[in-house]
C-alpha positions in Angstrom: 63.7 110.6 128.5 61.9 112.6 131.1 59.1 113.6 131.4 56.6 115.5 133.2 55.2 112.5 136.1 51.8 114.4 137.4 48.9 114.8 134.4 47.0 117.9 134.3 44.0 117.8 136.4 40.8 116.9 134.0 37.4 115.3 133.9 37.2 112.6 131.8 34.5 109.7 131.1 36.1 106.7 130.3 39.1 105.7 132.3 41.0 105.1 128.6 40.4 107.4 125.7 40.5 110.8 127.9 44.9 110.5 127.3 44.6 110.9 123.8 42.3 113.8 124.0 44.7 116.2 124.6 47.1 115.6 121.9 44.3 115.3 119.2 42.9 118.5 119.8 46.6 120.3 120.0 47.1 118.3 116.4 44.4 118.8 114.9 44.4 122.3 116.1 48.5 122.6 114.5 47.0 121.2 111.4 44.2 124.7 111.1 46.4 126.5 112.2 49.6 126.1 109.8 46.8 125.6 107.3 45.5 128.9 107.9 49.2 130.5 108.0 50.1 128.7 104.4 46.9 129.9 103.0 47.2 133.0 103.9 50.9 133.3 102.5 49.7 132.5 99.4 46.4 134.6 99.5 47.3 137.6 100.4 49.7 138.4 97.7 47.8 136.7 95.4 45.3 140.0 96.9 47.7 142.2 96.6 49.2 141.4 92.7 45.1 141.2 91.4 44.0 143.9 94.0 47.5 146.5 92.5 48.8 144.3 89.8 52.1 145.8 91.3 54.8 142.8 91.8 56.3 144.9 94.2 54.0 146.3 96.3 53.7 142.2 96.6 57.3 142.1 97.2 56.9 144.3 99.9 53.4 142.6 102.2 55.8 139.6 102.4 58.5 141.8 104.0 55.9 143.5 106.4 54.3 140.4 107.7 57.7 138.1 108.1 59.9 141.0 109.6 57.7 141.2 112.2 57.2 137.4 112.1 60.9 136.8 113.2 61.7 140.0 115.6 58.4 139.3 117.2 59.4 135.2 117.8 62.4 136.1 119.6 61.5 139.2 121.7 58.0 137.5 123.0 59.4 134.8 124.5 59.6 136.5 128.2 56.0 137.6 127.6 54.8 133.5 127.0 56.9 132.5 129.7 54.9 135.0 132.0 51.7 134.8 131.0 51.8 131.2 129.9 51.9 129.6 126.2 48.1 128.1 126.4 46.7 131.9 126.5 49.0 133.8 124.2 48.3 131.3 121.9 44.7 131.3 122.3 44.5 135.2 122.2 47.4 135.3 119.3 44.3 133.5 117.6 42.0 135.6 118.3 43.3 138.2 117.4 44.2 136.7 114.1 41.1 136.5 113.5 40.2 139.9 113.8 43.3 141.5 112.3 42.9 138.6 109.1 39.3 139.9 109.2 39.4 142.8 108.3 41.3 142.7 105.4 38.3 141.3 103.3 36.1 144.3 105.7 37.4 146.9 104.6 38.6 146.0 100.8 34.7 145.0 100.1 33.9 148.5 101.9 36.7 150.6 100.0 38.1 151.1 102.6 41.4 149.5 102.9 44.1 151.4 101.2 48.1 149.5 100.4 49.3 151.8 103.5 46.8 149.8 105.5 47.2 146.7 104.1 50.6 146.7 105.1 50.0 147.5 109.1 47.0 145.2 109.0 49.1 142.5 107.4 52.3 143.5 110.4 50.1 143.6 112.4 49.4 139.1 111.6 52.9 138.7 111.3 53.8 140.0 114.9 50.6 137.9 115.8 51.7 134.6 114.7 55.2 135.3 115.8 54.4 134.5 119.7 51.3 132.1 119.1 53.2 130.3 117.0 56.0 129.6 119.5 53.5 129.7 121.7 51.8 125.9 120.9 55.4 124.6 120.6 55.4 125.2 124.8 51.8 123.3 125.4 54.5 120.2 124.1 55.5 118.7 127.6 52.4 119.3 129.2 50.2 117.7 126.3 53.0 114.3 126.6 52.1 114.0 129.8 48.5 114.6 129.6 48.7 112.0 127.2 51.3 109.7 128.6 53.1 108.9 125.9 57.3 109.7 125.4 57.9 113.7 123.6 59.4 112.4 120.6 55.4 110.6 119.9 54.3 113.9 120.1 57.3 116.3 118.3 57.1 113.3 115.8 52.9 114.3 115.6 53.7 117.8 115.2 56.7 117.2 112.8 54.3 115.0 110.6 51.8 117.7 110.7 53.0 120.6 110.0 54.3 118.0 106.8 50.8 117.2 105.8 49.8 120.6 106.6 51.8 121.8 103.8 49.5 119.1 101.2 46.0 120.0 102.4 47.2 123.8 102.7 48.5 124.7 99.2 45.4 122.3 98.0 42.6 124.3 99.7 44.3 127.3 98.7 44.2 127.1 95.2 40.2 125.4 95.2 39.3 128.5 97.3 40.5 132.0 95.2 38.8 129.4 92.2 35.9 128.8 93.9 35.8 131.9 96.3 37.8 133.9 95.0 40.2 136.3 97.0 38.5 138.2 99.6 36.2 134.8 100.7 39.1 132.4 100.6 40.4 135.3 103.6 37.5 135.5 104.9 37.9 131.5 105.1 41.5 131.6 106.6 39.6 134.4 109.5 37.2 131.7 110.7 40.9 128.6 110.9 42.4 131.4 113.5 38.9 130.4 115.4 38.8 127.3 115.1 42.3 127.1 116.4 41.6 129.7 119.4 38.3 127.1 120.2 41.0 124.0 120.5 43.4 124.7 122.4 41.3 126.9 125.1 38.6 123.6 125.2 41.2 120.8 125.4 44.7 121.5 125.3 45.4 121.2 128.7 46.0 124.2 131.5 50.0 124.3 133.0 50.8 121.3 135.6 50.8 121.8 139.4 54.5 121.9 139.2 54.9 124.6 136.7 51.9 126.5 138.3 54.7 126.5 141.9 57.6 127.3 139.6 55.5 130.4 138.4 53.9 131.3 142.6 57.8 131.3 143.7 59.0 132.9 141.1 56.3 135.6 141.8 56.4 136.3 145.7 60.3 137.1 144.5 61.6 141.0 145.4 63.6 140.8 142.5 62.1 139.4 139.9 64.1 140.2 137.0 62.7 142.5 134.3 61.2 141.8 130.8 64.7 143.1 129.1 66.2 140.6 132.2 64.6 138.2 131.0 64.9 138.0 128.0 68.8 138.5 128.5 69.0 135.4 130.7 66.9 133.5 127.8 69.9 134.6 125.4 73.0 133.4 128.2 71.2 130.0 128.7 70.9 128.9 125.1 74.7 130.7 124.7 75.9 128.5 127.0 75.1 125.7 126.6 77.5 123.3 124.5 75.1 121.8 122.5 71.9 123.5 121.8 73.6 127.0 120.5 75.5 125.5 118.0 72.7 123.8 116.7 70.4 126.1 116.4 73.6 128.0 113.5 74.1 124.7 111.9 69.8 124.9 111.4 70.4 128.6 110.3 73.0 127.5 107.3 71.3 125.0 106.4 67.4 126.7 106.7 69.7 129.1 104.2 70.5 126.2 101.8 67.2 125.1 101.6 65.0 128.0 100.8 67.9 129.2 98.3 67.7 124.9 96.8 63.7 125.1 97.3 63.5 129.1 95.9 65.7 129.8 93.7 69.1 126.7 92.5 66.0 124.1 91.8 63.3 126.0 89.8 66.0 127.3 87.7 67.3 123.9 86.9 64.5 123.0 85.4 63.9 125.8 83.0 67.4 125.3 82.6 66.2 121.9 81.2 63.3 122.2 79.1 60.8 121.0 81.9 57.6 123.2 83.2 56.5 123.8 87.3 54.8 120.4 86.9 58.3 118.5 87.3 59.0 120.9 89.9 55.5 119.7 91.5 56.3 116.2 90.5 59.6 116.5 93.1 58.6 118.6 95.4 55.5 116.4 96.0 58.0 112.8 96.6 60.0 114.6 99.3 57.1 115.6 101.1 55.2 112.3 101.0 58.2 110.1 102.7 59.0 113.4 105.1 55.3 112.6 106.2 55.1 109.2 106.6 58.7 108.7 108.1 57.9 111.9 110.6 55.1 109.3 111.3 57.2 106.8 111.9 59.6 108.9 113.6 56.3 109.7 116.7 56.0 106.3 116.6 60.0 105.0 117.6 61.9 108.3 118.3 62.3 107.8 121.7 64.2 104.4 120.8 66.5 105.6 118.6 70.3 107.6 119.7 69.1 110.2 118.5 73.1 111.8 117.7 73.1 109.0 114.9 69.6 109.4 113.2 69.9 113.3 113.5 73.5 113.2 111.9 72.5 110.2 109.2 68.8 112.2 108.7 71.3 114.8 107.6 73.4 113.5 105.6 70.4 111.7 103.4 68.1 114.9 103.0 70.7 117.2 102.4 74.1 117.7 100.0 73.0 114.6 97.4 70.1 117.3 95.9 72.7 119.8 95.2 75.7 117.1 94.3 72.9 115.8 92.0 71.4 117.8 90.6 74.6 119.9 89.1 75.4 116.5 86.7 72.9 116.1 83.8 70.7 113.6 85.9 67.1 112.3 84.1 64.6 113.8 86.4 63.1 110.1 87.5 66.4 110.4 89.5 66.0 113.8 90.9 62.4 112.7 92.0 64.1 109.5 93.7 67.2 111.3 95.8 64.5 114.1 96.5 62.4 111.0 98.2 65.4 108.8 99.7 65.3 112.8 101.6 62.3 112.8 102.7 63.2 109.6 104.8 65.7 111.8 106.4 64.0 114.6 107.2 61.1 113.5 108.7 63.0 112.4 111.4 65.2 115.2 111.6 62.1 117.9 113.8 61.2 114.7 116.0 64.2 114.4 117.3 65.4 117.7 117.6 62.1 118.9 119.2 62.9 116.7 122.0 66.1 117.3 122.9 65.7 121.2 123.3 62.4 120.4 125.2 64.5 118.3 127.7 67.3 120.9 128.0 65.4 123.8 127.9 63.9 124.4 131.7 60.3 124.7 131.8 60.0 128.4 133.8 62.5 129.6 130.8 60.4 127.0 127.4 59.3 130.2 126.3 62.2 133.0 125.8 64.5 130.2 124.6 62.4 128.1 122.3 61.6 131.7 120.9 65.1 132.7 120.5 66.4 129.5 119.1 63.0 129.5 116.5 64.1 133.1 115.5 67.6 132.7 114.8 66.7 129.7 112.5 65.2 131.5 110.3 67.5 134.1 110.1 68.5 132.5 107.0 65.6 131.8 105.3 64.7 135.0 104.1 68.2 135.2 102.6 68.4 131.9 101.1 67.2 133.2 96.9 69.2 136.3 97.6 72.1 134.2 98.1 71.4 131.9 95.5 70.5 134.4 92.7 73.6 136.0 93.5 75.5 133.2 93.4 74.1 131.6 90.4 74.9 135.4 88.8 78.8 135.1 90.0 79.3 132.0 89.6 76.8 129.4 87.6 74.3 127.1 88.3 76.6 123.9 88.7 78.8 125.7 90.5 76.6 127.9 93.0 75.2 123.6 93.6 78.3 122.2 94.0 79.4 124.9 96.2 75.8 124.7 98.0 76.1 121.0 98.1 80.3 121.0 100.2 78.2 123.8 102.5 75.3 121.9 103.5 78.0 118.4 104.2 80.0 120.4 106.1 77.5 121.7 108.1 76.0 118.5 107.9 79.1 116.8 109.8 78.7 119.2 112.6 77.0 117.0 114.7 80.0 114.6 115.3 82.1 117.0 116.6 79.1 118.9 118.1 78.8 118.8 122.0 80.8 115.2 121.9 80.6 115.3 125.4 77.3 116.0 125.4 74.0 113.9 126.4 71.3 114.0 123.7 69.0 112.7 125.7 66.8 110.0 124.3 67.7 106.0 124.3 71.3 105.7 126.3 74.6 105.3 124.5 76.9 102.7 125.7 78.9 105.7 127.6 75.7 107.1 129.2 75.0 103.5 130.6 78.4 102.9 132.0 78.3 104.1 135.7 81.5 105.3 137.1 82.4 101.3 138.5 80.8 99.5 135.5 77.6 99.8 136.3 74.9 100.0 133.9 73.0 103.2 133.8 70.9 105.5 132.4 71.1 108.5 132.4 69.1 111.0 135.3 67.5 113.4 133.0 64.7 114.4 135.5 67.4 115.4 138.2 69.4 117.8 135.7 68.0 121.7 135.6 67.6 121.6 132.3 65.8 118.9 132.2 62.4 119.5 134.2 60.4 119.1 131.4 
C-alpha cells in the first residue's frame, strides 16, 4: 500500500511523540464533530416539537437539513480540491458555530419564526455537507504525518464514528434533561468551534507534493471551470471498474440498513410485545462489537486481503439480521446475531476508506469522494418509506425476507465486482506473481489513481 512519503513540515519538541499529534487531534476533532452533529439531529427536532407541538413541522425541519447536506456534499467536491480540505473543514465548522448559535439566540429574543428556523437549519446542513467531506480528505496527510498505514487511520476514524454514537445520544438526552433544549443548542454550537480549533492548530497543512500539484494546475491556461471539474470527478468515478459498483452497492445496503433500523426492527419489537428498551439492547449489542472490531481493523487491517475481508464482513452483518427477524426468534438470539453482525461491520468502513483513498488521484480527492459519499447516502432517506410501503403491501415477514434476499445479492457483489481490479492492501497470490514467475508486490505508488 502506498502512502505519501514526505510528511508535512512541523516543529516538534521530542523525536517520538509529535508524529501522533496530528492523528490524535484529528480523531478528537472527529468525535467532537460527530457528537455535535448527532446532538443537533436530536436537539433541533425536539426543540421544534416542544416549541410548535407539530410533528409535521418537525419532519419539515429534518428534510430542510438533509436535502442541502446531500446536495452540497455532492457538488462541493471541486471547492475542496481548489481551496483545500483543511480550510474548508475549519471554515465550515466556524460558520456552523455561528449559524447554530443563532437558533437559541433568536429564540431567546423572541425573533425566531418557523421560516427563519427552516432557513438556519438548511444553511447548517449545507455547511455540514462539504465540511464533513473535507475532513475525510485530510486522512492521507494525517497518515503521512503520523507515519502509519491508511488502514490504521481509516480504522480509527471508523472507531470514532461508532463510539460517537454512544457518546452523542447519551449527551443529547442528558443535556436536554439537565439544561433544556435551548441551552443544549448552545453547547452544540460550541462543539463546532472546538472542532475548528483542533483542525486549525494541530492537523498538518498539505504536503509539498500536494502544493506542487496545485501550483502546476494554477499555471495552466486551460484550467477547467467548476462545472468541468465536477464533471471530471463524475467521469472518473463512473469509469472506475471497482469504485462505482461499490458505491451503488453501498447505496443499496444503506437503504436496507435504514429500512430495518427505522421501521422493520421497531415494528418487529412492537408486534412481539416488547418495548423500546429491547430495541436499545439489540442496537447496543451491535454497536459494542462494531466499535471494538473497528479498533481491531485499525491495528491489523493493512495485513488482511481487502476483498475477502470486505465480502465476509458484509455476509456476517447484513442478511442474517433480516432472516432471523422473519422467524419467531427469541430476543436473546436477535441480540446475538446483531452482536456477530457488529464484528463484520467493524471491518467495512476501514477497508472501504483505504481503498478509495488509494484509487482516487490526490488532486481529485475532494470531488470524487464527495460524489461517492452523496450517492451512497441517497438510499438513506428512502429506507423508512420503502419499509413502510413493503409492510403495508406484503406484510412484515415477507418484507423482512425480501430485504434479506436483496441484502445477500448486494453482499455477494464484491465477488463479481472488479475481478481483474487490484483492491490494494495485502497482495494476493495473483498480485505477487510476476510475468515470469517472479514474486513482486504491485507498485501502487506508480499508478495514477494511487497518488495518495
